[in-house]
N, C-alpha and C positions, 0 to 999 in steps of 0.2 A: 504494500500500500504506500509505503514511503517513496519507492521508486516512481510510482504512478504520480504522486503529488509533485515530486521533483520534475518529472517530465512535463506536467501541466505548467509549472512555473517557468521552465526554460522555454516553453512554446508560447507563453503568454496567453494561455487558455483558462477560462473559468466557466463554471456552471451558469447557464442561462437561467434567469428567474423562471420558476415553474409553479404550477398548481396541479391539483389532482392527487393521485395516489403517491404517497411518500415512498412506499416500497414498490419497486418495479419488477421484482422477480419473486416467485413463490413456488414451492414444491408441495404446497398445502399443509405443511407443518412448520416450515421456516420461511420467513419473508425477509428480503434484503433490498437495499437500493443498489442495484448493479448498473442500471442504465442511466446515462446522463446525456444532456444536450450541452455541448461545449461551444463557446464562442470566444472571439478575441475582441480587443478594444474597437477595431474598425467596425465590426458587426454591431456592437452596442451603440456606437455613434450614428451609424446609418439607420438602424432599426431600433431606436430607443424605446419604442412601445412594445417590442416583441416579447412574447412569453411562450414558454413550453407548457404543454398540457399532457399529463400522463393519464391514460384511461384505465379501465378495468381490464385485466388479462382476459383474453378470449380463448381462442384455440391454442394459443401459445402459453407458456408459463411466464412470459415477459409481458409487461404492460405496453400497449401501443403508445406512441407519442406523436404529437403534432405541434408544429410551431405556428403561432399566429403572429404575423408581422405588424399589423396595424391596429391591434386591439389590446386593451389592457387585460381583458379577461373574457372568455366566452361566457354566454349566459348560463347561469346555474339552473339545474332542474329544481322545480318547486316541489315541495312535499305534497302528497295527496291529502285533501281535506274533504270530508263529507259533511254536509250540513243536514243534520237530523231533521230540522224543521221541514225539509222538502218532503219527507214521508207523509206529512199531514196534508199536503196539497191533494185534492181529490183526483187530479189527472196525472199525478206523478207516476204511479205504477204502470198505467196504461201507456203513457208516453215512452217510458223506458223500454217496456216490452216491444212496442212498435218500432222504436228506433233500433234496438238491438237486433230484431229479426229482419229489418230492412237492409242491413249492411252486408253486402256479399263479399266477405273476405274469404280467401282460400289459402290453405297451407296447413301446418300442424295445428292442433287444438290450442296449444299455448300461444302461437302467433295470432290466431283468430281472436282469442279472448283479449290479448293485449291490444290489438288494433281496434276492436270494438269498444273496449274501455276508454282508449284515447279519444275515439270519436264521440262517444256519449258524453265524456267529461270535457270536451273541447269548448273553449269560450265561444267558438263560432257556432256551436250547436245550441240554438235558442229553444230549448225544450219547453220552458215555462216562462214566456215573456211576462214581464211585470212582476215576477217574483224575485225579490232581492235575495242574493246569497251572501250579502255582507252584513255584518253586525253593526248596528248603529248604537253609539253610546249617548245618553243624555248629556247636554253641555256641561253639567256639573260633575260628571263622572268620567274624566279622561282616562286613557289607558295608562 
């Protein structure tokens, strides 16, 4: 490891700022940061907003990486939220059933369920117009 550090110093290379997974390799019992995105001063000057992003390991035991040149950070995935008050709407169950059955996705069962859930929960899918999914607080009770 010392030889590697010395080589980086002699070559004037450093890790590019990154986000995503800290550990880039796993054998399912041990995880390590083996993969790096290296750059020099010229790179940093020319692409000052560049950032490396390490994703989840897929078919390989290494995380895929991608470099974004002109963005501070790719958009983060939002966590799933279900608003229980939707269950009380008289048309909710029928609309979900209709929308779910109307979507013709093909592939594995897991892929179909994933695609249908994304479509049903999409902000573009206006299942219940006029029904607010946001919680409003009275003016005297801020968050």
